[in-house]
C-alpha positions in Angstrom: -70.6 -20.6 77.0 -71.2 -19.6 73.4 -69.3 -16.4 73.8 -66.3 -18.2 75.3 -66.3 -20.8 72.4 -66.6 -18.0 69.9 -63.6 -16.1 71.4 -61.5 -19.3 71.4 -62.3 -20.1 67.8 -62.0 -16.5 66.5 -58.5 -16.7 65.1 -58.9 -20.3 63.9 -61.9 -19.9 61.7 -61.3 -18.5 58.2 -63.3 -17.4 55.2 -62.5 -19.2 51.9 -63.0 -17.8 48.4 -62.5 -20.3 45.5 -62.2 -18.8 42.0 -62.7 -21.5 39.4 -60.5 -20.9 36.3 -62.6 -23.1 34.1 -65.8 -25.2 34.1 -65.1 -28.6 35.5 -67.6 -31.5 36.1 -70.8 -29.7 37.1 -69.1 -26.6 38.4 -69.1 -23.5 36.2 -66.6 -20.7 36.1 -67.2 -18.4 39.1 -66.6 -17.9 42.8 -67.7 -20.0 45.8 -67.5 -18.7 49.4 -67.3 -21.0 52.4 -65.8 -21.4 55.9 -62.8 -23.5 57.0 -60.8 -23.9 60.2 -57.1 -24.2 61.0 -55.9 -27.5 62.4 -52.2 -26.9 62.3 -51.2 -23.3 62.7 -47.4 -23.9 62.5 -47.8 -25.4 59.0 -50.8 -23.4 57.8 -53.1 -26.4 57.3 -56.9 -26.0 57.4 -59.9 -28.1 56.7 -63.1 -27.3 54.7 -65.9 -29.0 52.8 -64.8 -30.5 49.4 -67.8 -29.1 47.5 -66.7 -25.6 48.4 -63.4 -26.0 46.5 -63.5 -26.8 42.8 -62.3 -30.2 41.6 -60.6 -28.5 38.7 -58.0 -25.7 38.4 -58.9 -22.9 40.8 -57.4 -20.1 43.0 -58.1 -20.3 46.7 -58.0 -17.1 48.8 -58.1 -17.4 52.6 -59.3 -14.4 54.8 -58.2 -14.5 58.4 -59.5 -12.6 61.5 -58.6 -8.9 61.0 -59.1 -9.1 57.2 -55.6 -10.3 56.1 -55.7 -12.5 53.0 -53.4 -15.0 51.4 -53.4 -17.7 48.8 -53.8 -21.4 49.5 -53.5 -24.7 47.7 -55.1 -28.1 48.1 -53.1 -30.8 50.0 -55.6 -33.6 49.8 -59.2 -34.1 48.7 -61.0 -37.2 49.6 -62.1 -39.0 46.4 -65.7 -39.7 47.6 -66.2 -37.9 50.9 -67.0 -34.3 51.3 -63.8 -32.8 52.8 -60.6 -31.1 51.6 -57.4 -30.3 53.4 -55.5 -27.2 52.2 -52.5 -25.2 53.1 -51.3 -21.6 53.1 -47.8 -20.2 53.7 -47.5 -19.5 57.4 -45.2 -16.6 56.6 -48.1 -14.9 54.8 -50.7 -15.7 57.5 -51.6 -13.8 60.7 -49.1 -13.2 63.4 -50.6 -15.3 66.1 -53.0 -17.8 64.5 -54.9 -20.3 66.6 -55.8 -23.9 65.7 -58.7 -26.2 66.6 -58.1 -29.6 68.0 -59.8 -32.5 66.3 -61.6 -34.8 68.8 -63.8 -37.3 66.8 -64.0 -39.6 69.9 -66.0 -36.9 71.8 -68.9 -37.2 69.3 -72.0 -38.8 71.0 -75.7 -39.0 70.7 -77.7 -36.3 72.5 -74.7 -33.9 73.0 -74.9 -30.2 72.5 -72.5 -28.7 69.9 -71.7 -25.3 68.4 -71.1 -24.3 64.8 -68.8 -21.3 64.2 -68.8 -19.7 60.7 -67.5 -16.7 58.8 -70.1 -14.5 57.1 -69.2 -14.9 53.4 -70.4 -11.4 52.5 -70.5 -8.0 54.2 -68.4 -7.6 57.4 -67.2 -11.1 57.6 -68.2 -11.4 61.2 -68.2 -14.7 63.1 -71.5 -16.4 63.6 -72.3 -19.1 66.1 -75.2 -21.6 66.2 -76.1 -24.3 68.7 -77.2 -27.8 67.8 -78.3 -31.0 69.4 -77.0 -34.3 68.0 -80.0 -36.5 67.0 -78.2 -39.3 65.1 -74.6 -40.3 64.8 -74.9 -42.9 62.0 -77.5 -41.3 59.6 -77.9 -43.1 56.3 -76.1 -41.5 53.3 -79.4 -41.4 51.4 -80.5 -38.4 53.6 -78.4 -36.3 51.2 -79.7 -35.8 47.7 -76.3 -35.0 46.1 -75.1 -38.1 44.3 -71.4 -37.4 45.0 -72.0 -37.1 48.8 -74.3 -40.2 48.8 -71.5 -42.2 47.2 -69.2 -41.6 50.1 -69.9 -44.9 51.8 -69.9 -43.3 55.2 -72.5 -42.5 57.9 -73.3 -38.9 58.7 -74.3 -37.0 61.8 -77.7 -35.4 61.9 -78.6 -32.6 64.2 -81.4 -30.1 64.9 -80.0 -26.6 64.9 -81.0 -23.3 66.5 -79.4 -20.3 64.9 -78.0 -17.8 67.4 -76.8 -15.3 64.8 -73.7 -13.1 64.8 -72.7 -12.4 68.4 -70.4 -9.7 67.3 -73.3 -7.6 65.8 -76.3 -9.2 67.5 -77.9 -10.2 64.2 -80.3 -13.0 63.7 -80.8 -15.4 60.8 -77.2 -16.1 59.9 -76.8 -19.7 58.7 -73.6 -21.6 59.3 -71.6 -22.2 56.1 -70.2 -25.4 54.6 -66.9 -26.2 56.1 -67.7 -24.8 59.5 -66.3 -26.6 62.5 -68.7 -28.4 64.9 -67.4 -27.8 68.4 -68.0 -29.4 71.8 -68.3 -27.4 75.0 -64.5 -27.3 75.3 -64.0 -25.8 71.8 -62.7 -29.1 70.2 -64.0 -30.1 66.8 -66.1 -33.2 66.7 -67.5 -33.0 63.1 -67.5 -30.9 59.9 -70.7 -29.1 58.7 -71.6 -30.0 55.1 -75.3 -29.4 54.6 -78.4 -27.9 56.2 -82.0 -27.0 55.6 -84.0 -24.3 57.3 -86.5 -21.4 57.0 -87.4 -18.2 58.8 -83.9 -17.5 59.9 -83.5 -20.8 61.6 -81.7 -24.0 60.4 -84.1 -26.8 61.3 -81.8 -29.7 60.3 -78.1 -30.0 59.8 -75.8 -32.7 58.4 -72.2 -33.1 59.7 -69.4 -35.3 58.5 -67.5 -37.3 61.1 -63.8 -36.5 61.5 -62.4 -40.0 61.5 -61.2 -39.9 57.9 -60.0 -36.3 58.2 -57.7 -37.4 61.1 -56.4 -40.3 59.1 -55.6 -38.1 56.1 -53.8 -35.6 58.3 -51.7 -38.4 59.8 -50.9 -39.7 56.3 -49.8 -36.2 55.2 -47.6 -35.9 58.3 -46.0 -39.3 57.9 -45.8 -39.4 54.1 -47.3 -42.8 54.0 -50.3 -42.9 51.6 -53.6 -44.2 52.8 -54.9 -47.4 51.3 -58.5 -46.9 50.1 -60.0 -49.8 48.3 -62.9 -49.5 45.9 -65.2 -51.9 44.0 -67.3 -49.1 42.4 -70.4 -49.7 44.4 -72.4 -47.4 46.8 -74.0 -48.7 50.0 -76.6 -47.4 52.4 -76.8 -48.2 56.1 -80.1 -49.8 57.4 -81.3 -51.0 60.7 -81.3 -54.7 61.6 -85.1 -54.7 61.0 -84.3 -54.5 57.3 -82.3 -57.7 57.5 -85.1 -59.4 59.5 -87.7 -58.5 56.9 -85.5 -60.0 54.2 -85.1 -63.2 56.2 -81.5 -63.1 57.0 -80.9 -65.9 59.6 -81.4 -65.0 63.2 -77.9 -66.2 64.2 -76.3 -63.8 61.6 -78.4 -60.9 62.9 -77.4 -61.7 66.5 -73.7 -61.9 65.5 -74.0 -58.4 64.0 -75.7 -57.1 67.1 -72.9 -58.5 69.3 -70.1 -57.1 67.0 -71.7 -53.7 67.0 -71.1 -53.3 70.7 -67.5 -52.3 69.7 -68.9 -49.2 67.9 -70.1 -47.2 70.8 -71.5 -44.3 68.7 -73.3 -46.4 66.2 -76.5 -48.5 66.4 -76.5 -52.0 65.0 -77.3 -52.3 61.3 -76.3 -53.7 57.9 -74.9 -52.3 54.6 -77.3 -52.5 51.6 -76.1 -52.0 48.0 -77.6 -48.8 46.7 -75.9 -48.5 43.2 -73.3 -50.3 41.1 -71.2 -48.5 38.5 -71.6 -50.1 35.1 -68.5 -52.1 34.1 -66.8 -51.9 37.5 -65.6 -54.7 39.7 -68.9 -54.9 41.6 -70.8 -55.1 38.4 -68.7 -57.9 37.0 -69.2 -59.8 40.3 -73.0 -59.5 39.7 -73.5 -57.4 42.8 -77.0 -55.8 42.6 -78.9 -53.0 44.3 -80.7 -54.4 47.3 -78.1 -57.0 48.2 -77.4 -57.2 51.9 -73.6 -57.3 52.6 -72.7 -59.5 55.5 -69.1 -60.6 55.1 -65.9 -59.6 53.2 -63.0 -61.9 53.1 -64.7 -64.0 55.8 -64.9 -61.1 58.2 -68.2 -59.8 59.5 -69.2 -56.3 58.2 -71.3 -54.2 60.6 -70.3 -50.7 59.6 -68.7 -48.6 56.9 -65.5 -48.7 59.0 -65.4 -52.5 58.6 -65.9 -52.1 54.9 -63.2 -49.5 54.5 -60.7 -51.6 56.5 -61.4 -54.8 54.5 -61.2 -53.1 51.1 -58.0 -51.2 52.0 -56.3 -54.5 52.9 -57.5 -56.2 49.7 -56.3 -53.8 47.0 -55.0 -55.6 43.9 -56.4 -59.0 45.0 -59.7 -60.8 44.7 -62.1 -60.5 47.6 -64.9 -62.8 48.6 -68.2 -61.2 49.5 -71.0 -62.8 51.4 -74.4 -61.3 50.5 -78.1 -62.1 51.0 -80.4 -61.8 48.0 -83.9 -63.1 47.7 -83.8 -64.9 51.0 -80.7 -66.9 50.2 -76.9 -66.5 50.7 -74.6 -65.9 47.8 -70.8 -65.9 47.7 -69.4 -63.5 45.1 -65.8 -62.7 44.1 -64.7 -59.2 43.1 -61.5 -57.4 42.4 -60.6 -54.4 44.6 -59.1 -51.3 43.0 -57.1 -48.5 44.5 -59.4 -45.6 44.8 -56.6 -43.1 44.1 -56.2 -44.5 40.6 -59.8 -43.6 39.7 -59.5 -39.9 40.4 -59.6 -37.7 37.2 -56.1 -36.1 37.0 -56.2 -34.5 33.6 -58.2 -31.7 32.1 -57.7 -29.3 29.2 -59.5 -26.7 27.2 -59.4 -25.9 23.5 -60.9 -22.5 22.5 -62.6 -22.3 25.9 -64.2 -25.8 25.6 -63.3 -27.8 28.7 -62.8 -31.6 28.7 -61.8 -34.1 31.4 -62.1 -37.8 32.5 -65.3 -39.2 33.8 -65.2 -39.0 37.6 -66.7 -41.3 40.1 -69.4 -38.7 40.7 -70.4 -38.6 37.1 -70.2 -42.3 36.6 -72.4 -42.8 39.6 -74.9 -40.1 38.8 -75.1 -40.8 35.0 -74.8 -44.7 35.2 -71.9 -44.8 32.8 -68.7 -46.7 32.8 -65.4 -45.0 33.8 -63.0 -44.4 30.9 -65.9 -44.8 28.4 -65.5 -41.3 27.0 -64.7 -37.7 27.8 -66.9 -35.3 29.7 -67.7 -31.9 28.2 -68.0 -29.3 31.0 -69.4 -26.8 28.6 -70.6 -26.6 25.0 -68.2 -27.9 22.3 -69.6 -26.2 19.2 -72.8 -28.2 18.4 -72.3 -30.8 21.2 -74.0 -29.5 24.3 -72.2 -29.2 27.7 -72.8 -32.1 30.0 -72.5 -34.7 27.2 -70.0 -37.5 27.2 -68.1 -37.6 24.0 -67.2 -41.2 22.8 -66.1 -40.7 19.2 -64.9 -37.8 17.0 -64.7 -38.6 13.3 -62.8 -41.9 12.9 -61.1 -41.5 16.3 -62.4 -43.3 19.4 -62.4 -41.1 22.5 -61.9 -42.8 25.9 -59.6 -40.2 27.5 -58.6 -36.5 27.2 -55.4 -37.7 25.5 -57.5 -39.4 22.8 -59.5 -36.3 22.2 -56.4 -34.1 22.0 -55.0 -36.4 19.3 -58.3 -36.4 17.4 -58.7 -32.6 17.4 -55.2 -31.9 16.4 -55.4 -34.5 13.6 -58.6 -33.1 12.2 -57.6 -29.4 12.6 -54.5 -29.9 10.5 -56.4 -31.4 7.5 -58.1 -29.4 4.7 -61.5 -30.7 5.8 -62.2 -29.6 9.4 -65.7 -31.0 9.9 -66.2 -34.2 11.8 -69.1 -36.3 13.2 -69.1 -36.3 17.0 -70.8 -39.2 18.7 -71.9 -38.5 22.3 -74.1 -39.5 25.2 -76.4 -36.5 26.1 -77.5 -35.6 29.6 -80.7 -37.7 29.1 -78.7 -40.9 28.5 -79.4 -40.9 24.7 -76.7 -41.6 22.2 -76.6 -38.8 19.6 -74.4 -37.6 16.8 -73.7 -34.2 15.3 -71.5 -32.7 12.7 -69.1 -30.2 14.2 -66.8 -27.7 12.6 -63.3 -27.7 14.2 -61.4 -24.5 13.2 -57.7 -24.2 13.6 -56.8 -24.6 17.3 -56.4 -21.1 18.6 -55.0 -22.1 22.0 -54.6 -25.2 24.0 -54.4 -25.3 27.8 -53.7 -28.6 29.6 -53.6 -29.1 33.4 -52.5 -32.1 35.3 -53.0 -32.7 39.0 -49.8 -33.3 40.9 -49.9 -36.4 43.2 -47.5 -34.9 45.8 -49.6 -32.0 46.8 -52.9 -32.1 45.0 -52.4 -28.8 43.1 -53.5 -28.3 39.5 -50.5 -27.0 37.5 -50.0 -26.4 33.8 -48.6 -29.4 32.1 -47.2 -27.3 29.3 -47.6 -23.8 27.9 -50.5 -22.9 25.5 -49.6 -24.1 22.0 -51.2 -24.8 18.7 -50.3 -28.5 18.6 -49.7 -31.4 20.9 -46.2 -31.3 22.4 -43.6 -33.8 21.6 -43.0 -36.8 24.0 -40.1 -34.9 25.6 -42.5 -32.2 26.6 -41.0 -29.5 24.3 -43.7 -27.5 22.5 -43.2 -27.2 18.8 -43.4 -23.8 17.2 -46.9 -22.7 16.2 -47.8 -23.0 12.5 -47.7 -19.9 10.3 -50.5 -17.4 11.0 -53.4 -17.7 8.5 -53.6 -15.2 5.7 -57.0 -14.1 7.0 -56.5 -12.5 10.5 -57.7 -14.6 13.4 -59.9 -13.4 16.2 -59.5 -15.1 19.5 -62.4 -16.4 21.5 -62.0 -15.4 25.2 -63.8 -15.5 28.5 -65.2 -12.3 29.9 -65.5 -12.2 33.7 -67.9 -9.5 35.1 -68.3 -8.4 38.7 -71.0 -5.9 39.4 -71.6 -6.2 43.2 -74.0 -3.3 43.4 -76.6 -5.1 41.3 -79.2 -7.7 42.4 -78.1 -10.7 44.4 -77.9 -13.0 41.4 -75.3 -10.7 39.9 -73.4 -10.0 43.0 -70.5 -12.3 42.1 -68.3 -13.0 39.2 -70.1 -14.1 36.0 -68.7 -15.4 32.8 -69.7 -15.0 29.1 -67.9 -15.7 25.9 -66.4 -12.9 23.8 -64.1 -12.2 20.9 -60.8 -10.4 21.1 -59.8 -8.3 18.0 -57.5 -5.4 17.6 -56.4 -2.7 15.2 -53.1 -0.7 15.1 -54.1 1.4 18.1 -56.2 -0.6 20.6 -57.4 -4.1 21.5 -61.1 -4.6 22.0 -63.3 -7.4 23.2 -66.8 -7.8 21.8 -69.3 -9.7 23.8 -73.1 -10.1 24.3 -75.1 -7.5 26.2 -75.9 -8.4 29.8 -77.9 -6.5 32.3 -75.1 -6.5 34.8 -72.8 -4.5 32.5 -72.0 -1.0 33.5 -69.0 1.2 32.8 -67.9 0.9 36.4 -68.3 -2.9 36.7 -65.0 -4.8 37.2 -64.1 -6.6 34.0 -61.4 -9.2 33.4 -60.6 -10.9 30.1 -59.1 -14.4 30.3 -57.5 -16.4 27.4 -54.4 -18.5 26.8 -53.8 -18.9 30.5 -53.6 -15.2 31.3 -56.1 -12.7 32.8 -56.2 -9.0 31.8 -58.3 -6.2 33.4 -60.6 -4.5 30.9 -62.8 -1.4 30.8 -66.2 -1.1 29.2 -66.0 1.6 26.5 -69.3 1.3 24.8 -72.7 -0.5 25.5 -75.1 -1.0 22.6 -78.5 -2.7 22.5 -77.0 -6.1 21.6 -73.3 -6.1 22.6 -70.6 -4.5 24.6 -67.1 -3.2 23.6 -64.4 -3.6 26.2 -61.0 -2.0 25.8 -57.8 -3.7 27.1 -54.2 -2.4 27.0 -52.2 -3.5 23.9 -49.0 -3.9 26.0 -50.8 -6.4 28.2 -51.3 -8.9 25.4 -48.5 -11.5 25.0 -48.3 -14.1 22.2 -48.2 -11.5 19.5 -47.7 -14.2 16.8 -51.0 -15.7 17.8 -53.0 -12.5 17.6 -52.5 -10.8 14.2 -53.4 -7.2 13.9 -56.7 -6.4 12.2 -56.7 -3.8 9.4 -59.9 -1.8 10.1 -59.5 0.8 7.3 -62.3 0.0 4.9 -61.1 2.5 2.3 -59.1 -0.1 0.4 -62.0 -2.5 0.3 -64.1 -2.2 -2.8 -67.6 -3.6 -3.5 -67.6 -7.1 -4.9 -64.2 -7.9 -3.3 -63.9 -11.4 -1.9 -63.6 -11.3 1.8 -63.6 -13.5 4.9 -66.1 -12.8 7.7 -65.9 -14.1 11.2 -69.4 -14.7 12.7 -70.0 -14.8 16.4 -73.2 -16.4 17.7 -74.3 -14.1 20.6 -76.2 -16.9 22.3 -73.8 -19.8 22.1 -70.5 -18.1 21.7 -69.7 -20.2 18.6 -67.7 -18.8 15.8 -67.5 -19.6 12.1 -65.6 -18.4 9.0 -67.7 -17.3 6.0 -66.4 -16.3 2.6 -68.5 -13.7 0.8 -68.4 -10.5 -1.3 -68.4 -6.9 -0.2 -71.8 -5.3 -0.6 -71.3 -2.2 1.4 -68.4 -0.6 3.1 -70.5 -0.2 6.3 -70.5 -4.0 7.0 -67.3 -3.6 9.0 -69.5 -4.1 12.1 -72.9 -5.6 11.2 -75.6 -7.1 13.3 -77.5 -9.9 11.5 -80.2 -11.7 13.6 -78.4 -12.9 16.7 -74.9 -12.9 15.1 -72.2 -10.3 15.2 -70.2 -10.2 12.0 -66.6 -9.0 12.2 -64.7 -8.0 9.0 -61.4 -9.9 8.8 -59.8 -8.8 5.6 -59.6 -9.9 1.9 -59.6 -13.6 1.3 -56.2 -15.0 0.3 
């Protein structure tokens, strides 16, 4: 049976490579590999796990049976559940693709299922694993990931026995995130999202039911958006014994038991508040962790499906909740928000520092209010990555737009230092003085509602564009030449496993009259045959390692491949005209943090053109003035 299912799914299961263009939320620049499966071959639509595809700007590459590859884009990503729906151009896909039928109604306790995956490395063979469904409404708290636990849905739990790759008879191949969970007829009944195991066997696996995936596909087909309500609260599912221990009246418990008969796959139970986001509707309604939710709008709530339906029908209007707390019934009133309006849709980077709105995941995990600041995905000079920036200088920061305005205002003044106020990853409010140099380049992305794709909002520029979207001309180039901070992407697959994928380190791009070079810190994975790419100002250029020293690496890139000539002035590297005691400007590059700073000094020796001082690389930039 396993061989027949594998053959049927062979042309429907795909390998997915997601290349993240920038750090976003808790995802760093790099590549993730996962599995997906085609659900509409005619339109090139496939399904995978949401955590396998970056929330921010990324490039998705799909590999089909036979090795053919093509690009894909996100059509829909559930705001709080772990699934994404993406699309590739059918004209660029395989000749005769297959699709897998979705049959969530077939899921049942005790049934045997099969997981079909693509090996993410090596030959890319298909692997198949068998599993036995142990629970169809597992509590979300079985997952440790806050984002998944916030999904307000029940999961499927199964014990899994790994069969390995039938194509090559190998053992110990785990199924990947996004793998289809198939019944004996080859129909998908769930989506694989997590698993734990040892010794070549996956002992426990967690699947996501397909009900919301089917609804989302129907919404995409009809063009009618789904109504998803939200009160910014997370719930867990508990058995009726929990309600009995907290002295919920017997008649209420019996009503829940009777109503649960309509949910054939789910055991009777109650929803219990797990967390409440600070400042949200649930918080304002005084909903607390531990409250037992019984009714919404006068209707009995026995499952997450009931909650979803009631919230979806109450968007934009107050909703009455009936809860039990401390052995007594309370009636609370809360507003219901449209979940789609709470999705971060704007991110941008300045000099490789990435900023974006606070997402539901971050608000839930960090216990902070939405729109209370801007999240820093990586270090912003002296402000560490993972912090939430709330104020810069005299400018309050509640959104990426506020931060863009503040940075441009400060960068255009003679005094370019400012006090940054931020909430660090430990929840402590801190402040730090930051130096904000002239903005070297600015990249802004905005998610498009019609297809979920990240696209540039406007071209890289030195200042914020006018309201009509037209970018003003960049200001005159500084008298002292400007080095550009860039991202250096390294791929050395022949090294140890930890280096067998794209890594990213900061670097500086400088050039003289003949060649452009990038200087970056020394890493063990650097070799002269490693694949190197340099990314800046929205472009990516291939580079070649030309010299490796004890502390840093020189990478050559073609002069003709560099656009934006006005933004990259040529460095004069002939030191003959420089005399001792001349006033000069140096650009220092911290090899640990990637931070840069301008320092005015006097020439002591001609040999200081490239000088190592402690952990800093000092680059000569010409006479001051």
